[in-house]
Z-matrix of the N, CA and C atoms (Angstrom, degrees):
N
C 1 1.442
C 2 1.530 1 108.87
N 3 1.310 2 117.31 1 128.98
C 4 1.459 3 122.39 2 -177.99
C 5 1.524 4 110.57 3 -76.68
N 6 1.308 5 114.93 4 146.21
C 7 1.458 6 120.96 5 178.54
C 8 1.519 7 109.13 6 -80.03
N 9 1.302 8 116.39 7 133.42
C 10 1.458 9 121.00 8 179.90
C 11 1.524 10 109.45 9 -87.13
N 12 1.330 11 117.14 10 128.04
C 13 1.460 12 122.54 11 -178.22
C 14 1.524 13 109.64 12 -92.66
N 15 1.320 14 115.37 13 139.33
C 16 1.461 15 118.81 14 173.06
C 17 1.523 16 108.51 15 -97.10
N 18 1.314 17 116.47 16 165.41
C 19 1.462 18 120.99 17 -175.34
C 20 1.523 19 113.51 18 -72.13
N 21 1.327 20 117.98 19 -16.12
C 22 1.456 21 119.58 20 -177.40
C 23 1.528 22 112.35 21 -108.53
N 24 1.330 23 117.11 22 28.90
C 25 1.448 24 120.29 23 175.82
C 26 1.522 25 109.83 24 -100.18
N 27 1.315 26 115.01 25 143.66
C 28 1.456 27 122.39 26 -176.78
C 29 1.518 28 109.72 27 -127.09
N 30 1.344 29 115.88 28 164.39
C 31 1.454 30 122.34 29 170.66
C 32 1.527 31 107.16 30 -129.62
N 33 1.333 32 115.56 31 135.84
C 34 1.461 33 121.00 32 -176.77
C 35 1.521 34 110.07 33 -87.65
N 36 1.330 35 116.77 34 134.55
C 37 1.453 36 121.16 35 177.70
C 38 1.523 37 111.46 36 -76.55
N 39 1.319 38 117.23 37 -19.47
C 40 1.455 39 120.23 38 -179.08
C 41 1.515 40 113.54 39 -85.74
N 42 1.348 41 117.08 40 -55.61
C 43 1.467 42 120.37 41 -173.30
C 44 1.520 43 113.49 42 -108.62
N 45 1.348 44 118.89 43 -11.75
C 46 1.453 45 121.68 44 179.27
C 47 1.510 46 114.18 45 85.29
N 48 1.336 47 118.06 46 8.87
C 49 1.472 48 122.01 47 179.07
C 50 1.522 49 109.77 48 -60.89
N 51 1.328 50 116.08 49 136.52
C 52 1.460 51 121.50 50 175.39
C 53 1.516 52 108.89 51 -119.75
N 54 1.307 53 116.64 52 132.48
C 55 1.452 54 120.98 53 178.28
C 56 1.510 55 110.89 54 149.86
N 57 1.311 56 114.81 55 -158.81
C 58 1.466 57 120.07 56 -179.68
C 59 1.521 58 110.26 57 -74.65
N 60 1.310 59 114.86 58 149.75
C 61 1.459 60 121.08 59 179.32
C 62 1.526 61 110.15 60 -90.24
N 63 1.309 62 115.19 61 157.88
C 64 1.462 63 121.15 62 174.25
C 65 1.524 64 107.73 63 -88.93
N 66 1.317 65 116.66 64 135.95
C 67 1.460 66 121.73 65 -179.49
C 68 1.512 67 109.12 66 -103.61
N 69 1.330 68 115.81 67 125.80
C 70 1.461 69 119.57 68 176.02
C 71 1.527 70 108.28 69 -110.80
N 72 1.304 71 115.60 70 126.38
C 73 1.458 72 121.14 71 -178.56
C 74 1.514 73 110.44 72 -85.53
N 75 1.314 74 116.17 73 148.65
C 76 1.458 75 119.31 74 174.87
C 77 1.520 76 108.78 75 -84.15
N 78 1.311 77 115.98 76 162.34
C 79 1.457 78 119.99 77 -179.74
C 80 1.515 79 112.08 78 84.79
N 81 1.311 80 115.69 79 -165.09
C 82 1.458 81 121.83 80 -175.52
C 83 1.529 82 110.89 81 -126.08
N 84 1.325 83 115.90 82 135.59
C 85 1.461 84 119.06 83 178.45
C 86 1.529 85 111.26 84 -72.17
N 87 1.329 86 116.51 85 -28.33
C 88 1.470 87 120.17 86 178.05
C 89 1.529 88 110.10 87 -66.51
N 90 1.330 89 116.18 88 -45.29
C 91 1.471 90 120.16 89 177.74
C 92 1.522 91 110.15 90 -62.81
N 93 1.317 92 117.08 91 -39.32
C 94 1.466 93 120.66 92 179.31
C 95 1.530 94 110.78 93 -61.54
N 96 1.321 95 116.69 94 -45.72
C 97 1.470 96 120.18 95 179.74
C 98 1.522 97 111.67 96 -64.82
N 99 1.343 98 117.11 97 -39.58
C 100 1.467 99 120.37 98 177.92
C 101 1.526 100 111.12 99 -63.50
N 102 1.322 101 116.98 100 -42.56
C 103 1.461 102 120.11 101 179.51
C 104 1.522 103 111.49 102 -65.48
N 105 1.316 104 117.23 103 -35.85
C 106 1.461 105 119.92 104 177.68
C 107 1.525 106 111.05 105 -68.41
N 108 1.338 107 117.13 106 -37.30
C 109 1.470 108 120.48 107 -177.87
C 110 1.521 109 112.65 108 -77.72
N 111 1.314 110 116.92 109 -41.15
C 112 1.463 111 120.77 110 -172.88
C 113 1.534 112 111.86 111 -89.95
N 114 1.294 113 116.49 112 -51.84
C 115 1.457 114 121.67 113 -175.25
C 116 1.525 115 109.64 114 -118.60
N 117 1.292 116 116.69 115 113.79
C 118 1.459 117 121.36 116 -174.15
C 119 1.533 118 112.79 117 -66.41
N 120 1.314 119 119.33 118 -42.87
C 121 1.475 120 121.73 119 -175.05
C 122 1.533 121 112.71 120 -69.73
N 123 1.342 122 120.97 121 -49.08
C 124 1.471 123 119.15 122 -178.21
C 125 1.530 124 114.17 123 -68.40
N 126 1.316 125 118.63 124 -20.60
C 127 1.465 126 121.17 125 -179.63
C 128 1.523 127 113.54 126 -57.57
N 129 1.337 128 118.02 127 -55.38
C 130 1.472 129 118.93 128 178.65
C 131 1.527 130 113.25 129 -64.27
N 132 1.326 131 117.13 130 -34.95
C 133 1.469 132 119.97 131 178.58
C 134 1.527 133 110.98 132 -64.59
N 135 1.338 134 116.74 133 -43.97
C 136 1.459 135 121.20 134 178.98
C 137 1.536 136 110.12 135 -65.82
N 138 1.322 137 117.94 136 -40.14
C 139 1.466 138 121.29 137 177.92
C 140 1.524 139 111.03 138 -62.34
N 141 1.315 140 116.40 139 -42.66
C 142 1.462 141 121.06 140 177.87
C 143 1.524 142 110.47 141 -62.50
N 144 1.336 143 117.38 142 -45.92
C 145 1.463 144 121.89 143 -179.83
C 146 1.526 145 111.21 144 -61.00
N 147 1.334 146 117.94 145 -41.35
C 148 1.467 147 121.47 146 -179.27
C 149 1.515 148 111.88 147 -61.40
N 150 1.306 149 117.15 148 -37.76
C 151 1.457 150 120.58 149 -174.24
C 152 1.527 151 113.80 150 -86.66
N 153 1.320 152 117.48 151 -8.26
C 154 1.458 153 119.70 152 -179.23
C 155 1.523 154 113.52 153 -81.66
N 156 1.314 155 120.27 154 -28.65
C 157 1.458 156 121.28 155 -174.23
C 158 1.500 157 114.40 156 -122.12
N 159 1.309 158 118.21 157 36.56
C 160 1.451 159 120.79 158 -178.81
C 161 1.520 160 112.20 159 -70.45
N 162 1.317 161 116.48 160 150.55
C 163 1.453 162 122.41 161 178.00
C 164 1.519 163 109.52 162 -101.59
N 165 1.323 164 116.02 163 144.26
C 166 1.454 165 120.09 164 175.11
C 167 1.519 166 108.58 165 -100.15
N 168 1.325 167 115.72 166 143.96
C 169 1.459 168 121.00 167 177.86
C 170 1.521 169 108.44 168 -142.93
N 171 1.315 170 115.72 169 168.16
C 172 1.463 171 121.94 170 -178.99
C 173 1.524 172 109.26 171 -67.76
N 174 1.325 173 116.28 172 132.09
C 175 1.458 174 120.85 173 177.86
C 176 1.529 175 111.06 174 -74.83
N 177 1.329 176 117.06 175 -18.37
C 178 1.455 177 120.83 176 -179.15
C 179 1.517 178 113.40 177 -84.48
N 180 1.352 179 116.61 178 -51.91
C 181 1.468 180 119.98 179 -174.67
C 182 1.523 181 113.64 180 -116.90
N 183 1.335 182 118.80 181 -11.11
C 184 1.455 183 121.74 182 179.60
C 185 1.517 184 114.19 183 85.70
N 186 1.325 185 118.51 184 3.94
C 187 1.461 186 122.95 185 -179.80
C 188 1.527 187 109.94 186 -70.56
N 189 1.315 188 116.96 187 144.86
C 190 1.469 189 119.90 188 -179.09
C 191 1.524 190 112.39 189 -90.93
N 192 1.322 191 118.30 190 -1.19
C 193 1.466 192 121.89 191 -179.65
C 194 1.524 193 109.55 192 -92.17
N 195 1.333 194 115.23 193 78.19
C 196 1.453 195 120.93 194 178.25
C 197 1.521 196 108.77 195 -121.52
N 198 1.320 197 115.63 196 154.15
C 199 1.462 198 122.27 197 -174.67
C 200 1.525 199 108.09 198 -129.69
N 201 1.324 200 117.00 199 141.15
C 202 1.470 201 120.66 200 175.54
C 203 1.529 202 109.25 201 -65.56
N 204 1.322 203 115.55 202 138.91
C 205 1.461 204 120.08 203 -178.71
C 206 1.524 205 112.82 204 -67.24
N 207 1.325 206 118.05 205 -25.64
C 208 1.463 207 119.00 206 -179.47
C 209 1.528 208 112.95 207 -86.29
N 210 1.352 209 118.36 208 4.40
C 211 1.458 210 121.68 209 175.06
C 212 1.529 211 109.67 210 -85.99
N 213 1.317 212 116.58 211 168.08
C 214 1.464 213 121.13 212 -179.15
C 215 1.530 214 111.32 213 -63.93
N 216 1.343 215 117.29 214 -45.93
C 217 1.457 216 121.11 215 178.45
C 218 1.523 217 110.88 216 -64.79
N 219 1.324 218 117.17 217 -37.89
C 220 1.459 219 121.07 218 177.59
C 221 1.521 220 112.11 219 -62.71
N 222 1.334 221 117.64 220 -38.92
C 223 1.463 222 121.13 221 178.21
C 224 1.528 223 111.42 222 -67.04
N 225 1.347 224 116.86 223 -39.06
C 226 1.465 225 120.57 224 177.55
C 227 1.527 226 109.92 225 -64.90
N 228 1.325 227 116.78 226 -43.72
C 229 1.468 228 119.99 227 179.44
C 230 1.522 229 110.99 228 -64.45
N 231 1.325 230 117.47 229 -38.65
C 232 1.460 231 121.55 230 178.84
C 233 1.529 232 110.72 231 -65.00
N 234 1.345 233 117.23 232 -42.91
C 235 1.463 234 120.52 233 177.37
C 236 1.526 235 110.89 234 -61.87
N 237 1.333 236 116.61 235 -43.46
C 238 1.463 237 120.57 236 178.85
C 239 1.521 238 111.07 237 -62.98
N 240 1.315 239 116.39 238 -39.28
C 241 1.468 240 119.89 239 -179.63
C 242 1.525 241 110.98 240 -67.94
N 243 1.328 242 116.88 241 -41.58
C 244 1.453 243 120.48 242 179.81
C 245 1.529 244 112.17 243 -66.98
N 246 1.345 245 116.64 244 -32.82
C 247 1.457 246 120.45 245 178.00
C 248 1.525 247 112.30 246 -83.58
N 249 1.335 248 117.33 247 -15.62
C 250 1.463 249 120.56 248 -177.45
C 251 1.509 250 112.95 249 84.11
N 252 1.348 251 117.70 250 19.62
C 253 1.461 252 122.13 251 -176.74
C 254 1.517 253 113.70 252 -92.82
N 255 1.319 254 119.52 253 3.50
C 256 1.464 255 119.80 254 -170.84
C 257 1.521 256 112.81 255 -65.16
N 258 1.330 257 119.56 256 -22.35
C 259 1.463 258 121.00 257 177.31
C 260 1.525 259 111.35 258 -81.46
N 261 1.355 260 116.76 259 -27.83
C 262 1.460 261 119.73 260 -176.96
C 263 1.523 262 113.05 261 -83.22
N 264 1.323 263 117.95 262 -34.01
C 265 1.460 264 121.18 263 -175.62
C 266 1.523 265 110.15 264 -119.97
N 267 1.336 266 118.31 265 89.44
C 268 1.461 267 118.29 266 177.26
C 269 1.526 268 110.62 267 -70.15
N 270 1.306 269 116.76 268 137.41
C 271 1.450 270 121.80 269 179.69
C 272 1.515 271 110.16 270 -97.12
N 273 1.325 272 117.50 271 146.49
C 274 1.478 273 118.43 272 177.74
C 275 1.515 274 110.40 273 -67.01
N 276 1.314 275 115.58 274 144.07
C 277 1.467 276 120.08 275 179.04
C 278 1.514 277 109.99 276 -77.16
N 279 1.304 278 115.04 277 141.63
C 280 1.459 279 121.71 278 179.05
C 281 1.523 280 107.68 279 -87.31
N 282 1.325 281 117.82 280 118.10
C 283 1.478 282 121.16 281 -178.22
C 284 1.483 283 111.27 282 -98.54
């Protein structure tokens, strides 16, 4: 039985981890909490800004070079991993 892929699954080019990515938010959670407590209007604006530009990284090793599994490069990496070829054929990193 084939494994069904979801749209938010990634594969890491560094360690080969497959699954959901870790999301890191920009800004500071301490500043966000202070703005919510002290100033009511800037709090929601700062929260919105933090969540708009988050970076995704590998949940296994923390590397930022991850690829969506439903992309062309992700499918090639998945095939290589399933065949056990990932040590023989290194793939170029996507910058």
